[in-house]
C-alpha positions, 0 to 999 in steps of 0.5 A: 661203635665198639664191639661191646656196644653192638654186642648189648644192642643185639641182646637189647633187641633180642629180648624185645623180640622175644617178649614180642612173640611172647605177647603175640603167642598170649593173645593167640592162645587167648583169641583161640579160647574165645573163639572155639566155644560154641555155648557160654555155660554161665550158672549151669550146674551146681545144683547141690547148692539150691537149697542154701540159695533158697533159704538165704534168699528166703531170709533176705527177701523175707521178714529177716531181710526187711528188718535188717534193711530197715535197721540199716536205713534208721543207722544211715539216717541217724549217722547222716543227722549226727554227722550232718553229712549227705553221704552218710544219710544215702548209704544206709537207704543204699545198703538196705535197698541193695540187700533186699534186691541182691538176690534178683540181681545175682540171679539175673547175672548168673543164669545167662545162658548164651548161645553162639550163633554158628 
């Protein structure tokens, strides 16, 4: 092989080894960040937004939310019949049910405080 070919090969090898080292460093940092915390604080703090959450949850689970869910169901059924498509028929009730249960699902997801065994 010519000297130019050897130089190019060594440059390619050097770039590959730098990428490998960078990937190793990123993996090492990610591992340290996952191992060091002793407690996960999901949903902790933020009490200044509790009144807003309570108001929105009341709207969604109250009369307003039921009316919106009913409208979604009626519109979905109407479009399903008009387009003769089962997916349009299913999307209305699914959206209405999703709207009604969304505060419960969000609360369940955001209030998990998991303590890691030491």
